[in-house]
N, C-alpha and C positions, 0 to 999 in steps of 0.2 A: 504494500500500500504506500504509494508515494504522495499522491495529492491528498491534502487534508480536507476533511469535512468538519465544519464547526459543530460544537455541542448543540447549539440551537438548531442547526439543520438536521442533525441526527434525531433530536427529540421531536422535531416537526414531522419527520418521516414516521417515527413510532406513533405519533398521535394520528397521523393520516391513515394508518392501518388499523386504528381503533384501540391502541394500547392506552390504558389508564395509568395514573401515577402508581397505583398498586402493582399493575402488571409490569411496569418498567422496573420497579424495585425488585420484583421476583426475578426478572431477567438479570439484574445486577447480582443478586444473591447466588443464582445458579452459575453465572460466569465466574464469580469470585470463588465459589466452592469447587468448581471443576477445573478451572484454569486461572489461578491467582496471578501468575506472571503475565499471562495473556491479557487478563482484565486490566492490569496496571499499564501494560504497553498500549492497549486500545485507548484507554483514557488519556494517556500522554499523546497519542496520535491525534486525538480530538483537540489538542492544545489546551487542555484543562490544566490549571495551575497545580503545582505539587501539593499545596495545602488542600485544595478541593479534592484532588485524587485521594489523599489520605482520608479525608472525611467520607467520601463516597465508599471507599473500601471498608472503612470501619463500620459504616452503616449497613454494609452488605454482609457482614459476618453474623 
C-alpha cells in the first residue's frame, strides 16, 4: 500500500456500507486481537498520530 487514504475517508467508506460506530469498534477489536502488528501498521498508514494509535489500540483490547 503506497498511496495513503485518510482516516476520515476510511471511516466514510465504512459508514457508506452501513457500519455503525459499534461495528467499527468490533472491527478494530478483531484486527487488534488477530493481527496486532498489522493493526498498528494500518493505523500508521492512515497517518493517524502515534498518540491516537495508542488510544485506538488500547480501546481495542
